[in-house]
RODO-2510 file (C-alpha; in nm, 4 decimals, decimal comma):
residues 485
     n   res          X          Y          Z
     1     m    14,3619     1,9998     8,6110
     2     t    14,1007     1,8342     8,3923
     3     f    13,7278     1,9232     8,3881
     4     s    13,6259     1,6349     8,1700
     5     l    13,2885     1,4913     8,2891
     6     a    13,4087     1,1541     8,1677
     7     t    13,6073     1,0830     8,4877
     8     e    13,5143     1,1010     8,8612
     9     q    13,8017     1,3478     8,9213
    10     g    13,6668     1,5630     8,6372
    11     k    13,3172     1,5657     8,7821
    12     t    13,4567     1,6697     9,1198
    13     n    13,6559     1,9535     8,9871
    14     t    13,3642     2,0768     8,7842
    15     f    13,1524     2,0652     9,0926
    16     y    13,3892     2,2713     9,2916
    17     l    13,4328     2,5192     8,9974
    18     v    13,0659     2,5735     8,9967
    19     i    13,0535     2,6458     9,3624
    20     a    13,3469     2,8794     9,3427
    21     l    13,1908     3,0695     9,0558
    22     f    12,8654     3,0926     9,2447
    23     v    13,0245     3,2190     9,5670
    24     v    13,2123     3,4909     9,3542
    25     a    12,8840     3,5844     9,1740
    26     a    12,6845     3,6054     9,5103
    27     s    12,9556     3,8073     9,6756
    28     v    12,9520     4,0540     9,3916
    29     a    12,5744     4,0670     9,4083
    30     s    12,5913     4,1203     9,7858
    31     a    12,8299     4,4200     9,7263
    32     y    12,5414     4,5838     9,5235
    33     e    12,2954     4,4970     9,8115
    34     f    12,1279     4,2086     9,6132
    35     y    12,1380     3,9212     9,8668
    36     y    11,8718     3,6948     9,7273
    37     l    12,1264     3,5116     9,5081
    38     w    12,2430     3,3344     9,8157
    39     g    11,9094     3,1534     9,8278
    40     l    11,9622     3,0033     9,4896
    41     p    12,1020     2,6756     9,6128
    42     i    11,8053     2,6265     9,8463
    43     v    11,5813     2,6996     9,5495
    44     v    11,7596     2,4559     9,3205
    45     t    11,7727     2,1790     9,6000
    46     v    11,3908     2,2118     9,6623
    47     i    11,3139     2,1908     9,2790
    48     g    11,5414     1,8899     9,2576
    49     v    11,3678     1,7241     9,5505
    50     a    11,0190     1,8160     9,4025
    51     l    11,1072     1,6612     9,0666
    52     f    11,2725     1,3468     9,1818
    53     k    11,1655     1,2895     9,5405
    54     l    10,8151     1,4409     9,5785
    55     d    10,7343     1,2225     9,8832
    56     w    11,0377     1,3859    10,0607
    57     l    10,8940     1,7306     9,9756
    58     l    10,5571     1,6476    10,1108
    59     l    10,6993     1,5245    10,4412
    60     g    10,9249     1,8213    10,4606
    61     i    10,6353     2,0496    10,4261
    62     v    10,4692     1,8643    10,7073
    63     f    10,7693     1,9260    10,9286
    64     f    10,7801     2,2980    10,8558
    65     t    10,4080     2,3616    10,9038
    66     p    10,4025     2,4103    11,2782
    67     l    10,6997     2,6613    11,2285
    68     s    10,5631     2,8442    10,9285
    69     q    10,5218     3,2213    10,9404
    70     n    10,2281     3,4099    10,8139
    71     l    10,3244     3,7003    10,5833
    72     e    10,0001     3,9105    10,6111
    73     k     9,8714     4,2309    10,4538
    74     l    10,0059     4,1697    10,1099
    75     e     9,8420     4,3483     9,8089
    76     f     9,4534     4,2803     9,7855
    77     g     9,4572     4,1560    10,1458
    78     l     9,6130     3,8254    10,0324
    79     g     9,8387     3,6506    10,2972
    80     i    10,0546     3,3448    10,2679
    81     y    10,2416     3,1089    10,5077
    82     l    10,6093     3,0753    10,4367
    83     p    10,7812     2,8427    10,3497
    84     t    10,4982     2,5958    10,3303
    85     e    10,2290     2,7350    10,0994
    86     p    10,4604     2,8197     9,8061
    87     l    10,5954     2,4610     9,8359
    88     m    10,2452     2,3138     9,8413
    89     f    10,1547     2,5175     9,5421
    90     g    10,4690     2,3880     9,3536
    91     a    10,4020     2,0238     9,4662
    92     m    10,0470     2,0630     9,3259
    93     l    10,1820     2,1777     8,9867
    94     i    10,4336     1,9054     8,9604
    95     f    10,1737     1,6479     9,0618
    96     f     9,9346     1,7675     8,7891
    97     a    10,2234     1,7754     8,5295
    98     k    10,3163     1,4154     8,6076
    99     v     9,9599     1,3003     8,5889
   100     v     9,9138     1,4717     8,2533
   101     y    10,2470     1,3311     8,1179
   102     d    10,2145     0,9688     8,2061
   103     w     9,8457     0,9506     8,3041
   104     k     9,9368     0,7213     8,5996
   105     y     9,7030     0,7628     8,9036
   106     d     9,5188     0,5006     9,0971
   107     m     9,1636     0,5574     8,9769
   108     r     9,0184     0,3752     9,2785
   109     i     9,1075     0,6891     9,4831
   110     l     8,8881     0,9107     9,2601
   111     k     8,6142     0,6700     9,2750
   112     h     8,6258     0,6216     9,6498
   113     p     8,3048     0,7804     9,8120
   114     l     8,5091     1,0017    10,0408
   115     s     8,7009     1,1346     9,7361
   116     i     8,3706     1,2021     9,5540
   117     a     8,2634     1,3974     9,8561
   118     v     8,5940     1,5929     9,8538
   119     l     8,5534     1,6652     9,4765
   120     l     8,1955     1,7870     9,5092
   121     n     8,2935     2,0373     9,7850
   122     l     8,5855     2,1637     9,5697
   123     v     8,3523     2,1947     9,2656
   124     w     8,0911     2,3946     9,4412
   125     i     8,3497     2,6197     9,5924
   126     f     8,4857     2,6882     9,2347
   127     i     8,1372     2,7634     9,1085
   128     c     8,0802     3,0128     9,3889
   129     v     8,3884     3,1920     9,2756
   130     f     8,2104     3,3352     8,9673
   131     p     7,9160     3,5104     9,1450
   132     s     8,1340     3,6250     9,4423
   133     e     8,1245     3,9920     9,5593
   134     l     8,5157     3,9788     9,5617
   135     p     8,6187     3,7405     9,2862
   136     l     8,9923     3,7803     9,3451
   137     i     8,9728     3,6920     9,6994
   138     s     8,7383     3,3947     9,6290
   139     f     8,9746     3,2779     9,3459
   140     k     9,2697     3,2864     9,5869
   141     f     9,0688     3,0962     9,8454
   142     f     8,9892     2,8230     9,5892
   143     v     9,3447     2,7972     9,4728
   144     s     9,4684     2,7787     9,8335
   145     r     9,2155     2,5056     9,9127
   146     m     9,3385     2,3143     9,6006
   147     w     9,7048     2,3362     9,7245
   148     f     9,5962     2,2004    10,0676
   149     v     9,3694     1,9291     9,9273
   150     v     9,5711     1,7981     9,6373
   151     p     9,9077     1,7384     9,8184
   152     f     9,7719     1,6239    10,1462
   153     y     9,4773     1,4189    10,0225
   154     f     9,5109     1,2947     9,6700
   155     m     9,8947     1,2806     9,6745
   156     a     9,9213     1,1723    10,0376
   157     i     9,6931     0,8602     9,9726
   158     i     9,9542     0,7316     9,7386
   159     l    10,2285     0,8232     9,9861
   160     f    10,0519     0,6335    10,2553
   161     k    10,0634     0,2963    10,0678
   162     d    10,3795     0,2655    10,2677
   163     r    10,2510     0,2311    10,6323
   164     k    10,5743     0,3912    10,7541
   165     n    10,4925     0,7016    10,5726
   166     i    10,1790     0,7414    10,7826
   167     d    10,4009     0,7347    11,1115
   168     r    10,6301     0,9891    10,9407
   169     f    10,3448     1,2158    10,8448
   170     l    10,2189     1,2228    11,1965
   171     w    10,5325     1,2568    11,3875
   172     l    10,6947     1,5044    11,1528
   173     y    10,4144     1,7415    11,2733
   174     i    10,4207     1,6254    11,6331
   175     i    10,7992     1,6889    11,6899
   176     p    10,8184     2,0509    11,5779
   177     l    10,4772     2,1129    11,7464
   178     a    10,6377     1,9860    12,0661
   179     g    10,9161     2,2451    12,0162
   180     v    10,6514     2,5103    11,9788
   181     i    10,4825     2,3978    12,3090
   182     v    10,8068     2,4177    12,5013
   183     y    10,8737     2,7601    12,3563
   184     t    10,5096     2,8687    12,4496
   185     v    10,5228     2,7182    12,8139
   186     i    10,8528     2,8997    12,8799
   187     n    10,7187     3,2281    12,7525
   188     h    10,4094     3,1767    12,9548
   189     a    10,5856     3,0705    13,2769
   190     i    10,7904     3,3931    13,2555
   191     r    10,4550     3,5838    13,2664
   192     g    10,3314     3,3674    13,5584
   193     f    10,0863     3,1507    13,3516
   194     e     9,8413     3,4270    13,3385
   195     e     9,5334     3,4107    13,1205
   196     k     9,5824     3,7172    12,9095
   197     p     9,9474     3,6431    12,7894
   198     a     9,8133     3,2910    12,6980
   199     h     9,6409     3,4625    12,3931
   200     w     9,9808     3,5478    12,2287
   201     v    10,2720     3,3717    12,3794
   202     m    10,2760     3,1043    12,0938
   203     q    10,3411     3,3818    11,8423
   204     p    10,5028     3,3855    11,5865
   205     f    10,4302     3,0299    11,5235
   206     y    10,0479     3,0340    11,5771
   207     k     9,8406     3,3496    11,5478
   208     d     9,6603     3,3008    11,8661
   209     h     9,5823     3,0561    12,1460
   210     t     9,2776     2,9165    11,9752
   211     s     9,4557     2,7837    11,6620
   212     y     9,7441     2,6600    11,8841
   213     g     9,5066     2,4931    12,1372
   214     a     9,3122     2,3254    11,8419
   215     l     9,6176     2,1611    11,7001
   216     v     9,7615     2,0552    12,0263
   217     a     9,4326     1,8939    12,1084
   218     f     9,4139     1,7373    11,7733
   219     y     9,7361     1,5261    11,8392
   220     i     9,6686     1,4262    12,1865
   221     p     9,4448     1,1262    12,0961
   222     i     9,6811     1,0405    11,8121
   223     i     9,9775     1,0163    12,0607
   224     m     9,7614     0,8210    12,3025
   225     c     9,6812     0,5680    12,0208
   226     y    10,0569     0,5123    11,9518
   227     l    10,0857     0,4152    12,3337
   228     w     9,8483     0,1359    12,2727
   229     i    10,0260    -0,0187    11,9739
   230     e    10,1712    -0,3530    12,0986
   231     k    10,4584    -0,3849    11,8490
   232     i    10,6349    -0,0683    11,9587
   233     r    10,9120    -0,1177    12,1986
   234     v    10,8865     0,0098    12,5619
   235     t    11,1651     0,2812    12,5320
   236     a    10,9678     0,4336    12,2435
   237     k    10,6430     0,4211    12,4445
   238     i    10,8156     0,5978    12,7436
   239     q    10,9222     0,8814    12,4973
   240     f    10,5628     0,8975    12,3605
   241     f    10,4326     0,9322    12,7147
   242     m    10,6612     1,2173    12,7909
   243     i    10,5463     1,3918    12,4725
   244     l    10,1911     1,3362    12,5716
   245     v    10,2398     1,4939    12,9061
   246     l    10,3951     1,7898    12,7320
   247     f    10,0944     1,8197    12,4982
   248     i     9,8520     1,7928    12,7890
   249     v    10,0399     2,0702    12,9682
   250     g    10,0211     2,2663    12,6486
   251     v     9,6557     2,2387    12,5988
   252     i     9,5802     2,3094    12,9633
   253     f     9,7829     2,6371    12,9563
   254     s     9,6495     2,7421    12,6135
   255     y     9,3351     2,8519    12,7982
   256     t     9,1411     2,7443    12,4881
   257     r     8,8110     2,6292    12,6184
   258     a     8,6971     2,4787    12,2810
   259     a     9,0014     2,2518    12,2681
   260     w     8,9109     2,1062    12,6182
   261     v     8,5638     2,0446    12,5021
   262     s     8,6908     1,8746    12,1818
   263     l     8,8957     1,6246    12,3836
   264     l     8,5912     1,5318    12,5847
   265     g     8,4110     1,4771    12,2563
   266     a     8,6801     1,2661    12,1262
   267     l     8,6591     1,0609    12,4442
   268     l     8,2837     1,0085    12,3851
   269     v     8,3485     0,8900    12,0283
   270     t     8,6103     0,6429    12,1504
   271     l     8,3524     0,4918    12,3864
   272     v     8,1019     0,4770    12,1069
   273     i     8,3262     0,2925    11,8758
   274     h     8,4674     0,0592    12,1705
   275     w     8,1026    -0,0299    12,2683
   276     r     7,9930    -0,0610    11,9053
   277     v     7,6886     0,1675    11,9692
   278     h     7,4555     0,1277    11,6700
   279     i     7,3966     0,4408    11,4525
   280     k     7,0196     0,4117    11,5184
   281     y     7,0786     0,4885    11,8920
   282     l     7,3115     0,7702    11,8122
   283     l     7,0383     0,9154    11,5682
   284     a     6,7708     0,8815    11,8325
   285     a     6,9943     1,0456    12,0960
   286     g     7,0627     1,3303    11,8504
   287     a     6,6899     1,3698    11,7770
   288     f     6,6058     1,3769    12,1392
   289     a     6,8680     1,6347    12,2178
   290     l     6,7339     1,8547    11,9313
   291     f     6,3759     1,8041    12,0659
   292     i     6,4950     1,9139    12,4208
   293     l     6,6851     2,2106    12,2934
   294     f     6,3990     2,3349    12,0694
   295     n     6,1340     2,3040    12,3383
   296     l     6,3424     2,4379    12,6258
   297     q     6,5373     2,7067    12,4350
   298     t     6,3907     2,9834    12,6310
   299     e     6,4682     2,8286    12,9763
   300     i     6,8199     2,7312    12,8569
   301     m     6,8989     3,0887    12,7424
   302     q     6,7796     3,2356    13,0697
   303     k     7,0030     2,9838    13,2537
   304     l     7,3042     3,0668    13,0386
   305     e     7,2511     3,4402    13,0839
   306     k     7,2712     3,4099    13,4615
   307     n     7,6259     3,2817    13,4245
   308     r     7,8509     3,5959    13,4692
   309     q     8,1799     3,4090    13,5012
   310     d     8,4266     3,5719    13,2511
   311     s     8,7631     3,4213    13,1460
   312     s     8,9905     3,3837    13,4329
   313     n     9,3419     3,2791    13,5478
   314     d     9,1688     3,0209    13,7651
   315     l     9,1216     2,7161    13,5490
   316     s     8,7915     2,6122    13,7264
   317     e     8,6484     2,9540    13,6629
   318     h     8,7787     2,9516    13,3067
   319     v     8,5940     2,6260    13,2441
   320     e     8,2833     2,7802    13,4012
   321     s     8,3013     3,0764    13,1550
   322     i     8,2312     2,8413    12,8612
   323     s     7,8583     2,8885    12,9097
   324     n     7,8664     3,2600    12,9794
   325     v     7,6876     3,4277    12,6802
   326     a     7,5964     3,7306    12,8807
   327     t     7,9196     3,9113    12,9740
   328     d     8,2103     3,7063    12,8342
   329     a     8,3346     3,9158    12,5366
   330     s     8,4753     3,6097    12,3516
   331     n     8,1532     3,4205    12,3685
   332     v     7,9253     3,7093    12,2801
   333     e     8,1492     3,8074    11,9969
   334     r     8,1050     3,4631    11,8555
   335     l     7,7290     3,5068    11,8788
   336     n     7,7796     3,8325    11,6849
   337     r     7,9854     3,6656    11,4034
   338     w     7,7304     3,3671    11,3730
   339     n     7,4392     3,6073    11,3629
   340     a     7,6164     3,8132    11,0880
   341     a     7,6788     3,4879    10,9010
   342     l     7,3156     3,3896    10,9128
   343     d     7,2169     3,7292    10,7926
   344     m     7,4617     3,7017    10,5071
   345     f     7,3210     3,3599    10,4122
   346     a     6,9598     3,5048    10,4254
   347     e     7,0669     3,7588    10,1743
   348     r     7,2418     3,5243     9,9367
   349     p     7,1311     3,1656    10,0198
   350     i     7,2289     2,9867     9,6918
   351     f     7,5827     3,1050     9,6108
   352     g     7,6619     3,2990     9,9298
   353     h     7,8926     3,6068     9,9128
   354     g     8,1942     3,4211     9,7776
   355     p     8,4578     3,1797     9,9228
   356     g     8,6819     3,3634    10,1651
   357     t     8,4987     3,6804    10,1779
   358     y     8,3296     3,6740    10,5167
   359     s     8,6009     3,8685    10,6945
   360     f     8,5823     4,1421    10,4372
   361     l     8,2010     4,1831    10,4257
   362     y     8,0563     4,0920    10,7691
   363     a     8,0731     4,4392    10,9329
   364     p     7,7317     4,5792    10,8041
   365     y     7,5645     4,2598    10,9206
   366     q     7,6581     4,2942    11,2896
   367     h     7,3876     4,3365    11,5482
   368     s     7,4482     4,6327    11,7730
   369     s     7,2937     4,4449    12,0730
   370     l     7,5826     4,1834    12,0204
   371     l     7,8673     4,4189    11,9864
   372     t     8,1494     4,3816    12,2418
   373     i     8,4767     4,5480    12,3313
   374     i     8,6544     4,3332    12,0808
   375     s     8,4028     4,3888    11,7889
   376     t     8,5017     4,6176    11,4998
   377     n     8,2954     4,8346    11,2770
   378     f     8,5465     4,7744    10,9926
   379     g     8,4898     4,4063    10,9590
   380     d     8,8558     4,3389    10,9992
   381     g     8,8405     4,0983    11,2979
   382     g     8,8735     3,7778    11,1323
   383     n     8,6381     3,5054    11,0265
   384     a     8,3108     3,3632    11,1185
   385     h     8,4569     3,1557    11,4047
   386     s     8,2717     2,8474    11,2656
   387     e     8,3508     2,5829    11,0127
   388     y     7,9759     2,5528    10,9526
   389     f     7,8523     2,9110    10,9588
   390     g     8,1407     3,0276    10,7489
   391     p     8,0655     2,8101    10,4464
   392     l     7,6987     2,8934    10,4772
   393     a     7,7638     3,2674    10,4460
   394     e     8,0287     3,2309    10,1786
   395     t     7,9169     2,9470     9,9627
   396     g     7,5429     2,9104    10,0396
   397     v     7,3375     2,6162    10,1367
   398     l     7,5163     2,3717     9,9079
   399     g     7,8483     2,4907    10,0469
   400     l     7,7412     2,3794    10,3981
   401     v     7,5643     2,0652    10,2590
   402     t     7,8803     1,9442    10,0768
   403     f     8,0909     2,0137    10,3832
   404     l     7,8553     1,8025    10,5925
   405     l     7,8591     1,5381    10,3329
   406     l     8,2401     1,5269    10,3440
   407     i     8,2133     1,4811    10,7300
   408     f     7,9417     1,2060    10,7045
   409     m     8,1498     1,0086    10,4438
   410     f     8,4496     1,0325    10,6579
   411     y     8,2915     0,8547    10,9497
   412     y     8,0871     0,6346    10,7282
   413     t     8,4090     0,5066    10,5864
   414     a     8,6419     0,5225    10,8891
   415     i     8,4248     0,3686    11,1691
   416     p     8,3260     0,0423    10,9822
   417     l     8,6902     0,0197    10,8618
   418     y     8,8118     0,0140    11,2205
   419     y     8,6182    -0,3181    11,2747
   420     k     8,7334    -0,4630    10,9440
   421     l     9,1061    -0,4044    10,9832
   422     e     9,2897    -0,7059    11,1299
   423     e     9,6186    -0,5768    11,2382
   424     q     9,6171    -0,3814    11,5657
   425     s     9,8603    -0,1084    11,4527
   426     m     9,6469    -0,0348    11,1542
   427     k     9,3303    -0,0263    11,3654
   428     l     9,4896     0,2301    11,6051
   429     l     9,6183     0,4392    11,3144
   430     n     9,2520     0,4463    11,1721
   431     l     9,1259     0,5337    11,5314
   432     a     9,3978     0,8092    11,5603
   433     a     9,2669     0,9679    11,2432
   434     i     8,9123     0,9487    11,3572
   435     l     8,9910     1,1068    11,6937
   436     g     9,2020     1,3797    11,5613
   437     i     8,9386     1,4796    11,3072
   438     t     8,6699     1,4653    11,5824
   439     t     8,8493     1,7069    11,8004
   440     y     8,8835     1,9460    11,5147
   441     l     8,5230     1,9231    11,3990
   442     i     8,4005     1,9812    11,7571
   443     h     8,6478     2,2794    11,7736
   444     g     8,5013     2,3847    11,4419
   445     f     8,1682     2,4843    11,6032
   446     l     8,3547     2,7758    11,7668
   447     n     8,6524     2,8422    11,5408
   448     n     8,7630     2,7852    11,1845
   449     f     9,1244     2,7341    11,0719
   450     l     9,0975     2,5316    10,7419
   451     d     9,2158     2,8288    10,5597
   452     t     9,5536     2,7855    10,7153
   453     d     9,8288     2,5438    10,6681
   454     k     9,8378     2,4733    11,0333
   455     a     9,5014     2,3050    11,0405
   456     s     9,4690     2,1846    10,6764
   457     v     9,7735     1,9587    10,6632
   458     p     9,6725     1,7342    10,9473
   459     f     9,3029     1,7621    10,8623
   460     w     9,3233     1,6422    10,5010
   461     g     9,6166     1,4141    10,5944
   462     c     9,3876     1,2244    10,8353
   463     f     9,1232     1,1908    10,5529
   464     a     9,3977     1,0507    10,3356
   465     i     9,5063     0,8094    10,5991
   466     v     9,1566     0,6511    10,6380
   467     v     9,1218     0,6195    10,2476
   468     a     9,4772     0,4688    10,2234
   469     l     9,3978     0,2078    10,4987
   470     d     9,0641     0,1444    10,3262
   471     l     9,2215     0,0850     9,9725
   472     y     9,5463    -0,0814    10,0531
   473     a     9,5743    -0,2126    10,4151
   474     r     9,2243    -0,3748    10,3974
   475     k     9,2862    -0,5038    10,0417
   476     t     9,6203    -0,6684    10,1621
   477     a     9,4387    -0,8501    10,4493
   478     e     9,1682    -0,9738    10,2107
   479     d     9,4222    -1,0996     9,9684
   480     s     9,5976    -1,2802    10,2366
   481     l     9,2670    -1,4521    10,3395
   482     k     9,2068    -1,5632     9,9768
   483     a     9,5614    -1,7065     9,9593
   484     v     9,4929    -1,9161    10,2731
   485     d     9,1641    -2,0339    10,1230
***
C-alpha cells in the first residue's frame, strides 16, 4: 500500500489513514472522559469554509440563527448565543484580515450615506465605552454590535451583489423559523392555546413570546412581497402562501400585542409608498399628532387609565388590553422601565451610563408608584423595553440621535429607491426590506432585541439589501439605459 501524495490512490489512502488515526485518538480521549476531540472535524470544516467560502459561512449562520441557544449567566454576566455568535466573531476577524491583506473592498459602500450613519452610531457607542460605569460590559456590547454589523451589513452588501443571495438570505431564516413556529404551535395546542403558556412555549429557541412575535411579524410582509413577484412560478407561490398562513397563525397565537400593532404600521407604510404620499404631508400629519398629544395629554391619560382590561385568552380582550396602563402588569412595567431610563439619562445626558449597562443599573431609578408584580428590586429583569429609551440611558443624547439618523437614512435611501428600480422583483425585494424593518422599528417602541442574534441578523441584513440594490441593481439598470442610448 502506497501513501505517496503524487497519485490519486495515495491521496485516498492517506485520507483514510488520517481518519483512522483520528478515530483511535478520539476513542482514547473518550476513555479518559475527554469528549471534545470529537468536535475537531466540525471545527476544521468551519475554519475551512470561513477561509475559502466565507459567503457559505454567512448563509449558514443565517440558517442557525432561529435555532441558536443562549448560554446565559457566564462570568461577569456575559451571555452568548451558540453556535451563531462565535461564528460571527470568527467571520468578522477573517474579513478584517482579508481587507488588511489585499486591501480590496468596494469603497462606495463606506461612502454610502447609510453606511456613514452606521459608522457614526458605532463610533459613538465605542466612545461611550470609556466613561461607562461598567466598562467590561460596555466593551462586550460594542464587540457584539460589531460582530452583528460587520458580517451582516458590510460583508452582506458584497454578498448581495448576486441577487440570488438576497433570496437565500431571507429564506434561510424563514425556513427554520417556520420549523420553530410549528414546534411552538404544537406545544401551545397541547396547553389549549391559553395566554400564559404563550409566554414560554417557544423556548428554547426564543427567550419569550415578545422576541418570537417580533421576528415572526418581521417576515410576514417579506413573504407577502414574494407572493407578488411575477417571475416566480405558481407552485412556488402556493408554497409561499402556505408558509404565510403558518406565520400568521404563529403571530396570532404569540399573544404579542406589539407584533400585531407593527403589522398594522407596515400596512400603513405600504399605502404611503403605493400612493406616493409626499414627505411634507407626513411631516404635517406627525406635527399635528404631536400637537394633539401634547395639548390633550391629561384627557388621554384619564381615558387610558379607565381601561381595566388585562391580558386575556380571548383575543379581542387581549387587543383591548394594549391601551391599559392602569392595571396591566406588562404595560405598567414598561412605563416603569421607561421612567427609569429617562432618570438615568437625566443623570448622565452626554455619555450615558455605558452601552449595555441598563439591565445592571436601572433598579435604583425605579418609581415605587410604577412597581408591579413583575418588577424586581435587584434590577435583573432585563432591558429598557425600547430601542429608543435604551440608547438614551446607555449612550446619552448622541446615542439616540445617531440611531435616529440611522433610521432616517434608511428610509431616505430605500423609499426613493423603490421608485427608481425598474425590475419588479428588485422593487419588491426593496419593499420587503422596508416593511420588515418597519415592523421592527414599531415593535422597538415597546421592546428591544438588537443585542441578540435573532433580531440583529435580519435587521442589519435588510439594511444591507437596500444598499446593495442602490449600489448594484440600480447601477446595472442605468448602465443598460446608457448602452441603449
